[in-house]
C-alpha positions in Angstrom: 6.2 -53.0 -141.5 7.4 -52.4 -138.0 10.9 -53.3 -137.0 11.9 -55.1 -133.9 14.9 -55.9 -131.8 13.7 -58.2 -129.0 11.3 -61.0 -128.5 10.0 -62.2 -125.1 7.6 -64.9 -125.9 7.1 -68.6 -126.2 8.6 -71.2 -128.5 7.1 -74.3 -130.0 8.8 -77.2 -131.8 7.7 -78.6 -135.2 10.0 -81.6 -135.5 9.6 -82.1 -139.2 12.0 -81.7 -142.2 11.2 -80.2 -145.6 8.2 -78.1 -144.6 7.6 -76.4 -147.9 5.7 -73.3 -148.9 2.7 -75.2 -150.1 2.4 -76.8 -146.7 2.9 -73.4 -145.0 -0.1 -72.1 -147.0 -1.9 -74.1 -149.5 -2.4 -72.3 -152.8 -6.2 -72.4 -152.5 -6.1 -69.8 -149.7 -3.9 -67.2 -151.5 -6.9 -65.5 -153.2 -8.0 -64.1 -149.8 -7.1 -60.4 -149.4 -3.9 -60.0 -147.2 -5.8 -57.4 -145.2 -7.9 -60.2 -143.8 -4.8 -61.9 -142.5 -3.3 -65.2 -143.5 -2.5 -66.6 -140.1 -5.5 -68.8 -140.0 -4.2 -70.6 -143.1 -0.8 -71.4 -141.6 -0.2 -75.2 -142.0 -3.9 -75.5 -142.6 -3.9 -79.0 -143.9 -1.8 -80.3 -141.0 -3.7 -78.4 -138.4 -7.4 -78.9 -139.5 -9.2 -81.6 -137.5 -6.2 -82.0 -135.2 -6.7 -80.3 -131.9 -3.4 -81.8 -130.7 -1.3 -79.9 -133.3 1.2 -77.8 -131.5 0.1 -74.6 -133.3 -3.5 -75.3 -132.3 -2.6 -75.8 -128.6 -0.1 -72.9 -128.4 -1.5 -70.3 -130.7 0.4 -67.5 -129.0 3.9 -68.8 -129.9 6.3 -66.2 -131.4 9.3 -68.5 -132.0 9.2 -71.7 -134.1 12.0 -74.3 -133.9 12.0 -76.8 -136.7 14.2 -79.2 -138.8 16.1 -78.6 -142.1 15.0 -77.2 -145.4 12.2 -75.1 -143.9 10.4 -72.9 -146.5 11.6 -74.9 -149.5 9.5 -75.2 -152.6 7.9 -72.4 -154.5 8.7 -68.6 -154.1 5.3 -67.8 -152.6 5.6 -64.9 -150.3 2.3 -65.8 -148.7 4.1 -68.5 -146.8 5.8 -65.8 -144.8 2.6 -63.8 -144.5 0.9 -66.8 -142.9 3.7 -67.2 -140.3 3.9 -63.4 -139.6 0.1 -63.0 -139.4 -0.1 -66.0 -137.0 2.4 -64.2 -134.7 5.6 -66.0 -135.5 8.5 -63.5 -135.5 11.5 -66.0 -135.6 12.1 -69.4 -137.0 15.2 -71.4 -136.0 16.3 -74.3 -138.3 19.4 -75.8 -139.7 18.6 -74.6 -143.2 16.0 -72.7 -145.2 14.8 -72.4 -148.7 16.8 -69.6 -150.4 13.8 -67.5 -151.7 12.0 -68.0 -148.4 14.8 -66.4 -146.5 14.6 -63.2 -148.6 10.9 -63.1 -148.3 11.1 -63.6 -144.6 13.6 -60.8 -144.0 11.6 -58.4 -146.2 8.5 -59.1 -144.1 10.0 -58.9 -140.5 10.5 -62.6 -139.9 13.9 -63.8 -138.6 15.2 -67.0 -140.3 18.0 -68.0 -137.8 20.2 -70.9 -138.7 21.5 -73.2 -135.9 23.4 -76.4 -136.2 21.6 -79.7 -136.5 22.7 -80.7 -133.0 21.5 -77.4 -131.5 18.1 -77.8 -133.1 17.7 -81.4 -132.0 18.6 -80.3 -128.4 16.0 -77.5 -128.6 13.3 -79.9 -130.0 14.0 -82.3 -127.1 13.9 -79.5 -124.5 10.6 -78.0 -125.8 8.9 -81.4 -126.4 5.3 -81.4 -127.3 4.6 -78.3 -125.3 6.0 -74.7 -125.4 8.8 -73.0 -123.7 10.1 -69.5 -122.8 11.9 -67.8 -125.6 14.0 -64.6 -125.7 15.6 -63.4 -128.9 17.9 -60.4 -129.0 18.3 -59.5 -132.7 20.9 -56.8 -132.2 23.2 -59.1 -130.2 22.5 -62.3 -132.2 21.6 -64.1 -129.0 18.6 -66.3 -128.0 17.6 -68.1 -124.9 15.1 -70.9 -125.7 13.9 -73.5 -123.2 16.8 -72.5 -120.9 19.4 -72.9 -123.7 21.6 -69.9 -124.5 22.4 -69.7 -128.2 24.2 -67.5 -130.6 23.2 -67.0 -134.2 24.8 -65.1 -137.1 22.8 -63.0 -139.4 23.8 -61.0 -142.4 24.3 -57.4 -141.3 22.0 -56.1 -144.0 19.3 -58.5 -143.0 19.7 -57.5 -139.4 19.5 -53.8 -140.4 16.3 -54.5 -142.4 14.6 -56.4 -139.5 15.5 -53.9 -136.9 14.3 -50.9 -138.9 11.3 -52.7 -140.5 12.7 -52.2 -144.0 12.2 -54.0 -147.3 14.5 -53.7 -150.3 12.9 -50.4 -151.4 13.3 -48.9 -147.9 16.9 -50.0 -147.9 17.6 -48.3 -151.2 15.8 -45.1 -150.1 18.4 -44.7 -147.4 20.8 -43.7 -150.2 18.5 -41.1 -151.9 21.0 -38.3 -151.4 23.8 -40.2 -153.0 21.5 -41.3 -155.8 20.4 -37.8 -156.5 24.1 -36.6 -156.4 25.1 -39.3 -158.8 22.3 -38.4 -161.2 23.1 -34.7 -161.1 26.8 -35.4 -161.8 26.0 -37.9 -164.6 23.7 -35.4 -166.2 26.3 -32.6 -165.9 29.0 -34.8 -167.5 26.9 -36.7 -170.0 23.8 -34.7 -170.7 23.5 -36.5 -174.1 22.9 -39.8 -172.3 19.4 -38.8 -171.1 16.5 -38.4 -173.3 15.5 -34.8 -174.2 12.3 -33.5 -172.4 
């Protein structure tokens, strides 16, 4: 995965609550190989046969603004794949499903929390169209539809997003300390390891 620090793009608003992972990508599409991309399945049932759906009209959006409890439901990582493959790099909402947040960060998608009032103001400003969006991940700043916003992100999540790391990559950054610990443990407690 490629890391990122900055988005210069367009934002769209999806003024709904409780958009769960089954809505983000219905289970029947998850047998497709990831190499073929999951973007076309994003919110499939809401978008099909609706040319006016905001994601059909503004398919180049990279920022999504939505209401509370986004990504709730099951633990399916494919919901994040669908967003990322569609081109979404950041989602702003008052709250997210817990498992969704971990999956998002591990796949390069920023789940940024803003207050209910900030989200409602953005939804009003964006309306049914799209609006300019700039996100500075390192600074925790965004300018969406002319509104300047600050968001807080866990420093580890920030590091993972900037570097394009998942949990394995994060652990690999400590390989020297892990090797040193293993060598010291073996020297002090050789009996603890199985004989070769």
